[in-house]
A tleap script that builds the chain and sets N, CA, C and O, in Angstrom:
source leaprc.protein.ff14SB
mol = sequence {
  NMET GLU VAL ALA LEU PRO ILE LEU ASN HIE
  ALA PHE LEU GLU GLU LEU GLY GLU LYS SER
  PHE SER ARG ARG SER PHE MET LYS TRP GLU
  ARG ILE MET HIE SER HIE GLY SER CYS LEU
  GLN GLU VAL TRP GLN LEU ARG TYR THR LYS
  LEU PRO LYS VAL CYS ASP VAL VAL ILE TYR
  PRO ASN SER THR ALA GLU THR GLU ASN LEU
  VAL LYS LEU ALA VAL LYS HIE ASN VAL VAL
  LEU ILE PRO TYR GLY GLY GLY THR ASN VAL
  THR LYS SER LEU GLN MET ASP VAL ALA GLU
  THR ARG MET ILE VAL SER VAL ASP CYS SER
  ARG MET ASN GLN ILE LYS TRP VAL ASP ARG
  GLU ASN ASN MET ALA CYS ILE GLY ALA GLY
  CILE
}
set mol.1.N position { -101.616 23.312 -22.271 }
set mol.1.CA position { -101.117 23.510 -23.589 }
set mol.1.C position { -101.797 24.033 -24.837 }
set mol.1.O position { -102.163 23.226 -25.692 }
set mol.2.N position { -101.989 25.335 -24.995 }
set mol.2.CA position { -102.818 26.229 -26.299 }
set mol.2.C position { -102.172 25.293 -27.545 }
set mol.2.O position { -101.006 24.897 -27.522 }
set mol.3.N position { -103.169 24.988 -28.694 }
set mol.3.CA position { -102.806 24.739 -29.541 }
set mol.3.C position { -103.847 25.286 -30.922 }
set mol.3.O position { -105.058 25.127 -30.762 }
set mol.4.N position { -103.483 25.761 -31.918 }
set mol.4.CA position { -104.147 26.321 -32.849 }
set mol.4.C position { -105.273 25.305 -33.114 }
set mol.4.O position { -105.275 24.095 -32.892 }
set mol.5.N position { -106.441 26.265 -33.762 }
set mol.5.CA position { -107.638 25.174 -34.123 }
set mol.5.C position { -106.949 24.289 -35.389 }
set mol.5.O position { -105.837 24.387 -35.910 }
set mol.6.N position { -108.048 23.411 -35.653 }
set mol.6.CA position { -107.361 22.466 -37.003 }
set mol.6.C position { -108.038 23.255 -38.185 }
set mol.6.O position { -109.093 23.889 -38.198 }
set mol.7.N position { -106.852 22.958 -39.447 }
set mol.7.CA position { -107.204 23.445 -40.586 }
set mol.7.C position { -108.179 22.362 -40.878 }
set mol.7.O position { -108.150 21.283 -40.288 }
set mol.8.N position { -109.150 22.706 -41.913 }
set mol.8.CA position { -109.993 21.990 -42.009 }
set mol.8.C position { -110.093 21.496 -43.548 }
set mol.8.O position { -110.186 22.536 -44.200 }
set mol.9.N position { -110.116 20.463 -44.369 }
set mol.9.CA position { -110.211 20.365 -45.899 }
set mol.9.C position { -111.477 19.582 -45.707 }
set mol.9.O position { -111.549 18.406 -45.351 }
set mol.10.N position { -112.627 20.532 -46.041 }
set mol.10.CA position { -113.935 19.830 -45.790 }
set mol.10.C position { -114.246 18.806 -46.986 }
set mol.10.O position { -114.979 17.864 -46.685 }
set mol.11.N position { -113.767 18.878 -48.337 }
set mol.11.CA position { -113.888 18.459 -49.215 }
set mol.11.C position { -113.368 16.854 -49.075 }
set mol.11.O position { -114.041 15.895 -49.453 }
set mol.12.N position { -111.929 16.759 -48.408 }
set mol.12.CA position { -111.590 15.717 -48.069 }
set mol.12.C position { -112.243 15.132 -46.996 }
set mol.12.O position { -112.082 13.915 -47.093 }
set mol.13.N position { -112.840 15.385 -46.112 }
set mol.13.CA position { -113.414 14.679 -44.735 }
set mol.13.C position { -114.586 14.319 -45.566 }
set mol.13.O position { -114.699 13.114 -45.791 }
set mol.14.N position { -115.632 15.237 -46.154 }
set mol.14.CA position { -116.646 14.840 -46.869 }
set mol.14.C position { -116.373 13.397 -47.638 }
set mol.14.O position { -116.888 12.309 -47.383 }
set mol.15.N position { -115.580 13.670 -48.472 }
set mol.15.CA position { -115.448 12.338 -49.359 }
set mol.15.C position { -114.705 11.146 -48.473 }
set mol.15.O position { -114.959 10.011 -48.876 }
set mol.16.N position { -113.956 11.227 -47.498 }
set mol.16.CA position { -113.274 10.172 -46.745 }
set mol.16.C position { -114.546 9.456 -45.844 }
set mol.16.O position { -114.505 8.287 -45.462 }
set mol.17.N position { -115.643 10.360 -45.592 }
set mol.17.CA position { -116.832 9.557 -44.863 }
set mol.17.C position { -116.853 9.411 -43.209 }
set mol.17.O position { -116.327 10.180 -42.405 }
set mol.18.N position { -117.514 8.360 -42.965 }
set mol.18.CA position { -117.646 7.907 -41.670 }
set mol.18.C position { -116.750 6.462 -41.404 }
set mol.18.O position { -116.041 6.178 -40.439 }
set mol.19.N position { -117.037 5.721 -42.546 }
set mol.19.CA position { -116.981 4.314 -42.602 }
set mol.19.C position { -115.812 4.019 -42.889 }
set mol.19.O position { -115.459 2.962 -42.366 }
set mol.20.N position { -114.931 4.595 -43.608 }
set mol.20.CA position { -113.572 4.160 -44.350 }
set mol.20.C position { -112.467 4.328 -43.254 }
set mol.20.O position { -111.306 4.478 -43.637 }
set mol.21.N position { -112.784 4.309 -41.766 }
set mol.21.CA position { -111.995 4.188 -40.640 }
set mol.21.C position { -112.241 3.733 -39.616 }
set mol.21.O position { -113.457 3.673 -39.434 }
set mol.22.N position { -111.664 3.368 -38.826 }
set mol.22.CA position { -112.133 2.942 -37.283 }
set mol.22.C position { -112.481 4.204 -36.525 }
set mol.22.O position { -113.508 4.095 -35.856 }
set mol.23.N position { -111.916 5.290 -36.474 }
set mol.23.CA position { -111.799 6.364 -35.639 }
set mol.23.C position { -111.437 7.414 -36.254 }
set mol.23.O position { -110.583 7.260 -37.128 }
set mol.24.N position { -111.939 8.729 -36.008 }
set mol.24.CA position { -111.146 9.775 -36.297 }
set mol.24.C position { -111.346 10.702 -35.087 }
set mol.24.O position { -112.338 10.578 -34.368 }
set mol.25.N position { -110.398 11.635 -34.863 }
set mol.25.CA position { -110.303 12.293 -33.415 }
set mol.25.C position { -109.767 13.660 -33.864 }
set mol.25.O position { -108.762 13.655 -34.575 }
set mol.26.N position { -110.495 15.178 -33.424 }
set mol.26.CA position { -110.215 16.409 -33.594 }
set mol.26.C position { -109.881 16.883 -32.026 }
set mol.26.O position { -109.493 18.038 -31.847 }
set mol.27.N position { -110.032 16.016 -30.947 }
set mol.27.CA position { -109.551 16.432 -29.574 }
set mol.27.C position { -107.956 16.812 -29.313 }
set mol.27.O position { -106.994 16.163 -29.724 }
set mol.28.N position { -107.925 17.915 -28.598 }
set mol.28.CA position { -106.932 18.637 -28.805 }
set mol.28.C position { -105.647 17.816 -28.147 }
set mol.28.O position { -104.544 17.764 -28.691 }
set mol.29.N position { -106.031 17.086 -26.684 }
set mol.29.CA position { -105.130 16.151 -26.283 }
set mol.29.C position { -104.260 15.184 -27.418 }
set mol.29.O position { -103.049 14.964 -27.453 }
set mol.30.N position { -105.419 14.662 -28.389 }
set mol.30.CA position { -104.875 13.559 -29.112 }
set mol.30.C position { -104.146 13.981 -30.232 }
set mol.30.O position { -103.269 13.264 -30.714 }
set mol.31.N position { -104.524 15.450 -30.841 }
set mol.31.CA position { -103.690 16.149 -31.524 }
set mol.31.C position { -102.163 16.493 -31.173 }
set mol.31.O position { -101.163 16.490 -31.892 }
set mol.32.N position { -102.337 16.795 -29.796 }
set mol.32.CA position { -100.814 17.078 -29.442 }
set mol.32.C position { -100.188 15.722 -29.276 }
set mol.32.O position { -99.003 15.817 -29.597 }
set mol.33.N position { -100.504 14.460 -28.894 }
set mol.33.CA position { -100.294 13.427 -28.697 }
set mol.33.C position { -99.526 12.728 -29.953 }
set mol.33.O position { -98.404 12.225 -29.893 }
set mol.34.N position { -100.446 12.809 -31.216 }
set mol.34.CA position { -99.726 12.594 -32.122 }
set mol.34.C position { -98.959 13.393 -32.799 }
set mol.34.O position { -99.112 13.354 -34.020 }
set mol.35.N position { -98.137 14.145 -32.359 }
set mol.35.CA position { -97.456 15.308 -33.150 }
set mol.35.C position { -96.001 15.717 -32.520 }
set mol.35.O position { -95.486 16.833 -32.584 }
set mol.36.N position { -95.585 14.814 -32.038 }
set mol.36.CA position { -94.522 14.685 -31.162 }
set mol.36.C position { -93.665 13.351 -31.251 }
set mol.36.O position { -94.387 12.445 -31.667 }
set mol.37.N position { -92.431 12.947 -31.013 }
set mol.37.CA position { -91.731 12.016 -30.636 }
set mol.37.C position { -91.014 12.063 -29.572 }
set mol.37.O position { -91.346 12.936 -28.770 }
set mol.38.N position { -90.055 11.348 -29.272 }
set mol.38.CA position { -89.649 11.325 -28.233 }
set mol.38.C position { -87.715 11.898 -28.005 }
set mol.38.O position { -87.023 11.672 -27.013 }
set mol.39.N position { -87.401 12.454 -28.947 }
set mol.39.CA position { -86.158 12.948 -28.913 }
set mol.39.C position { -86.166 14.149 -27.909 }
set mol.39.O position { -87.238 14.505 -27.421 }
set mol.40.N position { -84.901 14.831 -27.563 }
set mol.40.CA position { -84.582 15.765 -26.536 }
set mol.40.C position { -85.275 17.439 -26.836 }
set mol.40.O position { -85.693 18.288 -26.049 }
set mol.41.N position { -85.170 17.418 -28.201 }
set mol.41.CA position { -85.589 18.716 -28.281 }
set mol.41.C position { -87.494 18.823 -28.304 }
set mol.41.O position { -87.987 19.944 -28.430 }
set mol.42.N position { -88.309 17.742 -28.189 }
set mol.42.CA position { -89.993 17.517 -28.455 }
set mol.42.C position { -89.990 17.227 -26.786 }
set mol.42.O position { -90.727 17.960 -26.127 }
set mol.43.N position { -89.372 16.419 -26.219 }
set mol.43.CA position { -89.662 16.335 -24.875 }
set mol.43.C position { -89.567 17.925 -24.141 }
set mol.43.O position { -90.494 18.361 -23.459 }
set mol.44.N position { -88.409 18.630 -24.377 }
set mol.44.CA position { -88.149 19.853 -23.856 }
set mol.44.C position { -89.385 20.607 -23.888 }
set mol.44.O position { -89.923 20.980 -22.846 }
set mol.45.N position { -90.048 20.944 -25.493 }
set mol.45.CA position { -90.914 21.663 -25.943 }
set mol.45.C position { -91.995 21.412 -25.081 }
set mol.45.O position { -92.512 22.353 -24.479 }
set mol.46.N position { -92.523 19.914 -24.907 }
set mol.46.CA position { -93.594 19.610 -24.055 }
set mol.46.C position { -93.096 19.875 -22.978 }
set mol.46.O position { -93.495 20.994 -22.656 }
set mol.47.N position { -92.327 19.393 -22.108 }
set mol.47.CA position { -92.171 20.569 -20.558 }
set mol.47.C position { -92.034 21.964 -20.347 }
set mol.47.O position { -92.234 22.463 -19.240 }
set mol.48.N position { -91.720 22.591 -21.299 }
set mol.48.CA position { -91.553 23.999 -20.832 }
set mol.48.C position { -92.067 25.146 -21.801 }
set mol.48.O position { -92.139 26.329 -21.468 }
set mol.49.N position { -92.402 24.656 -23.000 }
set mol.49.CA position { -92.818 25.577 -23.972 }
set mol.49.C position { -94.243 24.809 -24.398 }
set mol.49.O position { -95.209 24.427 -23.738 }
set mol.50.N position { -93.893 24.767 -25.873 }
set mol.50.CA position { -95.124 23.998 -26.393 }
set mol.50.C position { -94.738 23.650 -27.912 }
set mol.50.O position { -93.857 24.214 -28.561 }
set mol.51.N position { -95.530 22.661 -28.330 }
set mol.51.CA position { -95.171 22.335 -29.881 }
set mol.51.C position { -95.551 23.527 -30.740 }
set mol.51.O position { -96.398 24.367 -30.439 }
set mol.52.N position { -94.765 23.495 -31.931 }
set mol.52.CA position { -94.790 24.679 -32.712 }
set mol.52.C position { -96.202 24.413 -33.726 }
set mol.52.O position { -96.987 25.309 -34.037 }
set mol.53.N position { -96.292 23.229 -34.074 }
set mol.53.CA position { -97.400 22.707 -35.155 }
set mol.53.C position { -98.106 21.664 -34.186 }
set mol.53.O position { -97.517 21.395 -33.139 }
set mol.54.N position { -99.215 21.112 -34.433 }
set mol.54.CA position { -99.857 19.926 -34.304 }
set mol.54.C position { -100.476 19.442 -35.285 }
set mol.54.O position { -100.724 20.255 -36.176 }
set mol.55.N position { -100.869 18.241 -35.465 }
set mol.55.CA position { -101.794 17.614 -36.635 }
set mol.55.C position { -103.059 18.218 -36.390 }
set mol.55.O position { -103.414 18.644 -35.291 }
set mol.56.N position { -103.871 18.251 -37.651 }
set mol.56.CA position { -105.084 18.885 -37.464 }
set mol.56.C position { -106.360 17.955 -37.192 }
set mol.56.O position { -107.472 18.364 -36.860 }
set mol.57.N position { -105.930 16.446 -37.426 }
set mol.57.CA position { -107.001 15.080 -37.043 }
set mol.57.C position { -106.188 13.932 -37.069 }
set mol.57.O position { -105.200 13.787 -37.789 }
set mol.58.N position { -106.588 13.211 -36.350 }
set mol.58.CA position { -105.922 11.755 -36.186 }
set mol.58.C position { -106.882 10.962 -36.656 }
set mol.58.O position { -108.031 11.152 -36.257 }
set mol.59.N position { -106.598 9.897 -37.614 }
set mol.59.CA position { -107.312 9.144 -38.546 }
set mol.59.C position { -106.430 7.576 -38.092 }
set mol.59.O position { -105.249 7.254 -38.229 }
set mol.60.N position { -107.636 6.836 -37.504 }
set mol.60.CA position { -107.390 5.305 -37.370 }
set mol.60.C position { -107.821 4.532 -38.388 }
set mol.60.O position { -108.999 4.190 -38.485 }
set mol.61.N position { -106.943 4.210 -39.191 }
set mol.61.CA position { -107.326 3.107 -40.141 }
set mol.61.C position { -107.530 1.524 -39.666 }
set mol.61.O position { -106.797 1.204 -38.731 }
set mol.62.N position { -108.223 0.711 -40.062 }
set mol.62.CA position { -108.061 -0.677 -39.677 }
set mol.62.C position { -107.603 -1.635 -40.974 }
set mol.62.O position { -107.445 -2.805 -40.625 }
set mol.63.N position { -107.445 -1.477 -41.882 }
set mol.63.CA position { -106.710 -2.264 -42.886 }
set mol.63.C position { -106.172 -1.535 -43.838 }
set mol.63.O position { -106.466 -0.344 -43.937 }
set mol.64.N position { -105.211 -2.200 -44.771 }
set mol.64.CA position { -104.555 -1.677 -45.619 }
set mol.64.C position { -105.191 -1.344 -46.997 }
set mol.64.O position { -104.613 -0.738 -47.900 }
set mol.65.N position { -106.495 -1.836 -47.037 }
set mol.65.CA position { -107.297 -0.995 -48.072 }
set mol.65.C position { -108.013 0.353 -47.619 }
set mol.65.O position { -108.274 1.256 -48.414 }
set mol.66.N position { -108.256 0.390 -46.476 }
set mol.66.CA position { -108.461 1.857 -45.480 }
set mol.66.C position { -107.318 2.715 -45.611 }
set mol.66.O position { -107.530 3.919 -45.755 }
set mol.67.N position { -106.076 2.263 -45.583 }
set mol.67.CA position { -105.263 2.977 -45.813 }
set mol.67.C position { -104.814 3.703 -46.921 }
set mol.67.O position { -104.247 4.781 -47.100 }
set mol.68.N position { -105.327 2.593 -47.757 }
set mol.68.CA position { -104.676 3.026 -49.303 }
set mol.68.C position { -105.718 3.980 -50.057 }
set mol.68.O position { -105.386 4.706 -50.994 }
set mol.69.N position { -107.265 3.881 -49.445 }
set mol.69.CA position { -108.114 4.714 -49.678 }
set mol.69.C position { -107.831 6.128 -49.340 }
set mol.69.O position { -107.962 6.969 -50.230 }
set mol.70.N position { -107.298 6.635 -47.645 }
set mol.70.CA position { -106.977 7.572 -46.931 }
set mol.70.C position { -105.424 8.366 -47.848 }
set mol.70.O position { -105.345 9.590 -47.738 }
set mol.71.N position { -104.438 7.734 -48.579 }
set mol.71.CA position { -103.738 7.826 -49.173 }
set mol.71.C position { -104.304 8.492 -50.682 }
set mol.71.O position { -103.970 9.582 -51.147 }
set mol.72.N position { -104.997 7.767 -51.123 }
set mol.72.CA position { -105.545 7.991 -52.345 }
set mol.72.C position { -106.488 9.612 -52.310 }
set mol.72.O position { -106.309 10.445 -53.198 }
set mol.73.N position { -107.301 9.805 -51.349 }
set mol.73.CA position { -108.074 11.081 -51.205 }
set mol.73.C position { -107.004 12.130 -50.431 }
set mol.73.O position { -107.310 13.298 -50.668 }
set mol.74.N position { -106.126 12.027 -49.786 }
set mol.74.CA position { -105.181 12.904 -49.496 }
set mol.74.C position { -104.620 13.274 -50.658 }
set mol.74.O position { -104.790 14.478 -50.851 }
set mol.75.N position { -103.860 12.588 -51.742 }
set mol.75.CA position { -103.415 12.901 -52.927 }
set mol.75.C position { -104.301 14.047 -53.671 }
set mol.75.O position { -103.885 15.156 -54.007 }
set mol.76.N position { -105.681 13.507 -53.863 }
set mol.76.CA position { -106.662 13.964 -54.643 }
set mol.76.C position { -106.941 15.544 -53.993 }
set mol.76.O position { -107.038 16.579 -54.653 }
set mol.77.N position { -107.023 15.422 -52.721 }
set mol.77.CA position { -107.574 16.898 -51.960 }
set mol.77.C position { -106.145 17.446 -51.707 }
set mol.77.O position { -106.357 18.484 -51.080 }
set mol.78.N position { -104.592 17.289 -51.881 }
set mol.78.CA position { -103.689 17.847 -51.455 }
set mol.78.C position { -103.750 17.880 -49.798 }
set mol.78.O position { -103.635 19.020 -49.349 }
set mol.79.N position { -103.877 17.057 -49.023 }
set mol.79.CA position { -103.837 16.750 -47.713 }
set mol.79.C position { -102.628 16.132 -47.215 }
set mol.79.O position { -102.420 15.049 -47.761 }
set mol.80.N position { -101.672 16.503 -46.264 }
set mol.80.CA position { -100.632 15.939 -45.861 }
set mol.80.C position { -100.712 14.709 -45.005 }
set mol.80.O position { -101.472 15.054 -44.100 }
set mol.81.N position { -100.467 13.863 -44.854 }
set mol.81.CA position { -100.396 12.279 -44.087 }
set mol.81.C position { -99.169 12.157 -43.551 }
set mol.81.O position { -98.203 12.179 -44.315 }
set mol.82.N position { -98.976 12.008 -42.150 }
set mol.82.CA position { -97.870 11.646 -41.520 }
set mol.82.C position { -98.395 10.461 -40.787 }
set mol.82.O position { -99.365 10.536 -40.033 }
set mol.83.N position { -97.634 9.200 -41.061 }
set mol.83.CA position { -97.481 7.824 -40.477 }
set mol.83.C position { -97.179 7.879 -38.880 }
set mol.83.O position { -96.176 8.487 -38.503 }
set mol.84.N position { -98.167 7.155 -37.798 }
set mol.84.CA position { -98.020 7.555 -37.041 }
set mol.84.C position { -97.775 6.001 -36.227 }
set mol.84.O position { -98.680 5.190 -36.425 }
set mol.85.N position { -96.898 5.652 -35.550 }
set mol.85.CA position { -96.568 3.973 -35.057 }
set mol.85.C position { -96.677 4.161 -33.256 }
set mol.85.O position { -97.695 4.632 -32.751 }
set mol.86.N position { -95.915 3.880 -32.720 }
set mol.86.CA position { -95.884 3.942 -31.260 }
set mol.86.C position { -95.616 5.138 -30.780 }
set mol.86.O position { -96.054 4.991 -29.639 }
set mol.87.N position { -95.137 6.421 -30.829 }
set mol.87.CA position { -95.023 7.611 -30.601 }
set mol.87.C position { -93.563 7.948 -30.173 }
set mol.87.O position { -93.147 9.094 -30.000 }
set mol.88.N position { -92.639 6.491 -29.984 }
set mol.88.CA position { -91.218 6.993 -29.723 }
set mol.88.C position { -90.291 7.454 -30.664 }
set mol.88.O position { -89.148 7.599 -30.232 }
set mol.89.N position { -90.467 7.686 -31.689 }
set mol.89.CA position { -89.992 8.566 -32.805 }
set mol.89.C position { -88.635 9.414 -32.206 }
set mol.89.O position { -88.852 10.330 -31.413 }
set mol.90.N position { -87.565 9.170 -32.507 }
set mol.90.CA position { -86.383 9.902 -32.224 }
set mol.90.C position { -85.956 10.817 -33.031 }
set mol.90.O position { -85.507 11.915 -32.704 }
set mol.91.N position { -86.133 10.227 -34.516 }
set mol.91.CA position { -85.415 11.030 -35.785 }
set mol.91.C position { -86.280 12.426 -36.229 }
set mol.91.O position { -86.067 12.990 -37.303 }
set mol.92.N position { -87.160 12.839 -35.367 }
set mol.92.CA position { -87.848 14.226 -35.431 }
set mol.92.C position { -88.967 14.150 -36.747 }
set mol.92.O position { -89.656 15.036 -37.252 }
set mol.93.N position { -88.859 13.013 -36.994 }
set mol.93.CA position { -90.069 12.944 -38.272 }
set mol.93.C position { -91.427 13.203 -37.985 }
set mol.93.O position { -92.017 13.540 -39.011 }
set mol.94.N position { -92.198 13.173 -36.920 }
set mol.94.CA position { -93.086 13.619 -36.292 }
set mol.94.C position { -93.227 15.205 -36.394 }
set mol.94.O position { -94.363 15.679 -36.378 }
set mol.95.N position { -92.239 15.952 -36.487 }
set mol.95.CA position { -92.106 17.239 -36.355 }
set mol.95.C position { -93.055 17.651 -37.780 }
set mol.95.O position { -93.076 16.942 -38.786 }
set mol.96.N position { -93.712 18.760 -37.646 }
set mol.96.CA position { -94.271 19.296 -38.695 }
set mol.96.C position { -93.897 20.855 -39.115 }
set mol.96.O position { -93.585 21.691 -38.267 }
set mol.97.N position { -93.957 21.087 -40.285 }
set mol.97.CA position { -93.346 22.370 -40.710 }
set mol.97.C position { -94.796 23.564 -39.819 }
set mol.97.O position { -95.987 23.384 -39.565 }
set mol.98.N position { -93.937 24.587 -39.635 }
set mol.98.CA position { -95.083 25.661 -39.011 }
set mol.98.C position { -95.245 26.571 -39.857 }
set mol.98.O position { -95.822 27.565 -39.416 }
set mol.99.N position { -94.811 26.608 -41.396 }
set mol.99.CA position { -95.444 27.293 -42.451 }
set mol.99.C position { -96.507 26.091 -43.024 }
set mol.99.O position { -97.094 26.727 -43.899 }
set mol.100.N position { -96.936 25.095 -43.035 }
set mol.100.CA position { -97.725 24.224 -43.663 }
set mol.100.C position { -99.186 24.956 -43.439 }
set mol.100.O position { -99.711 25.220 -42.357 }
set mol.101.N position { -99.611 25.167 -44.539 }
set mol.101.CA position { -100.871 25.672 -44.701 }
set mol.101.C position { -101.860 24.629 -44.924 }
set mol.101.O position { -102.993 24.915 -44.536 }
set mol.102.N position { -101.726 23.689 -45.363 }
set mol.102.CA position { -102.687 22.427 -45.881 }
set mol.102.C position { -103.274 21.635 -44.782 }
set mol.102.O position { -102.974 22.226 -43.745 }
set mol.103.N position { -103.894 20.693 -44.540 }
set mol.103.CA position { -104.759 19.780 -43.424 }
set mol.103.C position { -103.468 18.869 -43.286 }
set mol.103.O position { -102.753 18.529 -44.228 }
set mol.104.N position { -103.304 18.557 -42.057 }
set mol.104.CA position { -102.403 17.576 -41.588 }
set mol.104.C position { -103.187 16.414 -41.029 }
set mol.104.O position { -104.155 16.704 -40.327 }
set mol.105.N position { -102.896 15.073 -41.246 }
set mol.105.CA position { -103.560 13.972 -40.654 }
set mol.105.C position { -102.476 13.355 -40.479 }
set mol.105.O position { -101.496 13.209 -41.209 }
set mol.106.N position { -102.837 12.825 -38.951 }
set mol.106.CA position { -101.767 11.816 -38.376 }
set mol.106.C position { -102.556 10.125 -38.444 }
set mol.106.O position { -103.465 9.655 -37.760 }
set mol.107.N position { -101.830 9.592 -39.460 }
set mol.107.CA position { -102.383 8.225 -39.240 }
set mol.107.C position { -102.163 7.157 -38.454 }
set mol.107.O position { -101.404 6.266 -38.834 }
set mol.108.N position { -102.692 7.112 -37.452 }
set mol.108.CA position { -102.366 6.069 -36.414 }
set mol.108.C position { -102.734 4.734 -36.791 }
set mol.108.O position { -103.880 4.407 -37.097 }
set mol.109.N position { -101.457 3.755 -36.756 }
set mol.109.CA position { -101.406 2.306 -37.491 }
set mol.109.C position { -101.782 1.205 -36.170 }
set mol.109.O position { -101.811 -0.022 -36.256 }
set mol.110.N position { -102.044 2.004 -34.996 }
set mol.110.CA position { -102.317 0.835 -33.919 }
set mol.110.C position { -103.216 -0.242 -33.964 }
set mol.110.O position { -103.102 -1.319 -33.379 }
set mol.111.N position { -104.369 0.236 -34.909 }
set mol.111.CA position { -105.323 -0.659 -35.060 }
set mol.111.C position { -105.195 -1.909 -36.209 }
set mol.111.O position { -105.882 -2.926 -36.305 }
set mol.112.N position { -103.840 -1.361 -37.197 }
set mol.112.CA position { -103.866 -2.350 -38.110 }
set mol.112.C position { -102.773 -3.431 -37.589 }
set mol.112.O position { -101.598 -3.367 -37.950 }
set mol.113.N position { -103.232 -4.365 -36.763 }
set mol.113.CA position { -102.387 -5.406 -35.692 }
set mol.113.C position { -102.772 -6.671 -35.750 }
set mol.113.O position { -102.656 -7.421 -34.781 }
set mol.114.N position { -103.264 -7.035 -36.878 }
set mol.114.CA position { -103.339 -8.511 -37.320 }
set mol.114.C position { -102.330 -9.145 -37.794 }
set mol.114.O position { -101.736 -8.673 -38.764 }
set mol.115.N position { -101.896 -10.431 -37.168 }
set mol.115.CA position { -100.757 -11.444 -38.010 }
set mol.115.C position { -101.670 -12.089 -39.137 }
set mol.115.O position { -102.713 -12.690 -38.879 }
set mol.116.N position { -101.227 -11.924 -40.254 }
set mol.116.CA position { -101.762 -12.264 -41.475 }
set mol.116.C position { -101.389 -13.749 -41.827 }
set mol.116.O position { -102.052 -14.611 -42.403 }
set mol.117.N position { -99.964 -13.784 -41.237 }
set mol.117.CA position { -99.701 -15.252 -41.751 }
set mol.117.C position { -98.524 -15.569 -41.228 }
set mol.117.O position { -97.757 -14.607 -41.241 }
set mol.118.N position { -97.961 -16.791 -40.654 }
set mol.118.CA position { -96.475 -17.118 -39.883 }
set mol.118.C position { -96.323 -18.251 -40.934 }
set mol.118.O position { -97.252 -18.984 -41.273 }
set mol.119.N position { -94.880 -18.328 -41.481 }
set mol.119.CA position { -94.089 -19.454 -42.049 }
set mol.119.C position { -93.011 -19.542 -41.227 }
set mol.119.O position { -92.016 -18.823 -41.134 }
set mol.120.N position { -93.497 -20.971 -40.377 }
set mol.120.CA position { -92.278 -21.515 -39.333 }
set mol.120.C position { -91.423 -21.957 -39.947 }
set mol.120.O position { -90.349 -21.723 -39.393 }
set mol.121.N position { -91.313 -22.549 -40.926 }
set mol.121.CA position { -90.185 -22.803 -41.637 }
set mol.121.C position { -89.450 -22.351 -41.589 }
set mol.121.O position { -88.498 -22.866 -41.004 }
set mol.122.N position { -89.321 -21.001 -42.185 }
set mol.122.CA position { -88.575 -20.076 -42.962 }
set mol.122.C position { -88.661 -18.668 -41.556 }
set mol.122.O position { -88.304 -17.523 -41.831 }
set mol.123.N position { -89.105 -18.991 -40.341 }
set mol.123.CA position { -89.286 -17.991 -39.288 }
set mol.123.C position { -89.734 -16.293 -40.250 }
set mol.123.O position { -89.022 -15.297 -40.380 }
set mol.124.N position { -90.665 -16.458 -40.590 }
set mol.124.CA position { -91.048 -15.110 -41.280 }
set mol.124.C position { -92.370 -14.934 -41.030 }
set mol.124.O position { -92.960 -15.978 -40.754 }
set mol.125.N position { -93.050 -13.902 -41.040 }
set mol.125.CA position { -94.706 -13.534 -40.834 }
set mol.125.C position { -94.948 -12.314 -41.446 }
set mol.125.O position { -94.195 -11.359 -41.636 }
set mol.126.N position { -96.290 -12.518 -41.767 }
set mol.126.CA position { -96.452 -10.839 -42.071 }
set mol.126.C position { -97.468 -10.221 -41.028 }
set mol.126.O position { -98.613 -10.653 -40.895 }
set mol.127.N position { -97.103 -9.492 -40.526 }
set mol.127.CA position { -97.690 -9.144 -39.281 }
set mol.127.C position { -98.182 -7.133 -39.716 }
set mol.127.O position { -97.344 -6.427 -40.278 }
set mol.128.N position { -99.281 -6.692 -39.412 }
set mol.128.CA position { -99.822 -5.208 -39.593 }
set mol.128.C position { -99.028 -4.231 -38.885 }
set mol.128.O position { -98.422 -4.495 -37.847 }
set mol.129.N position { -99.033 -2.855 -39.572 }
set mol.129.CA position { -98.474 -1.737 -38.909 }
set mol.129.C position { -98.311 -1.722 -37.194 }
set mol.129.O position { -97.323 -1.393 -36.537 }
set mol.130.N position { -99.409 -2.114 -36.806 }
set mol.130.CA position { -99.620 -1.678 -35.441 }
set mol.130.C position { -99.341 -2.564 -34.584 }
set mol.130.O position { -99.739 -2.406 -33.430 }
set mol.131.N position { -98.709 -3.528 -34.885 }
set mol.131.CA position { -98.322 -4.726 -33.849 }
set mol.131.C position { -97.338 -4.189 -32.796 }
set mol.131.O position { -96.913 -4.933 -31.912 }
savepdb mol mol.pdb
quit
């Protein structure tokens, strides 16, 4: 599948640096995988045509603090963030506006998978978004 070259916001990427996340990827296949869910329209596009728009970069934060920093910088530099969980979304919320000209970042929460606390008495737990 052919996709457009990523739109880069160099000021955002420079200020984000290399240490405020565990990984980032500009790889074509990873950008494609983070740009669709599992609704019928998206599955059809993957099989028979192409996705009209894919994200420009995938960033994997490790913690709430890293995610907060990412959001702060996205607001400052006018960058679009799209949260990504398991990729099974069926509500089309991963579909991107084809007219969007800003850099689009897929924020993959899978590495935020820690169990922070468990309250056995009340059957409650605080667990990271990537669990």
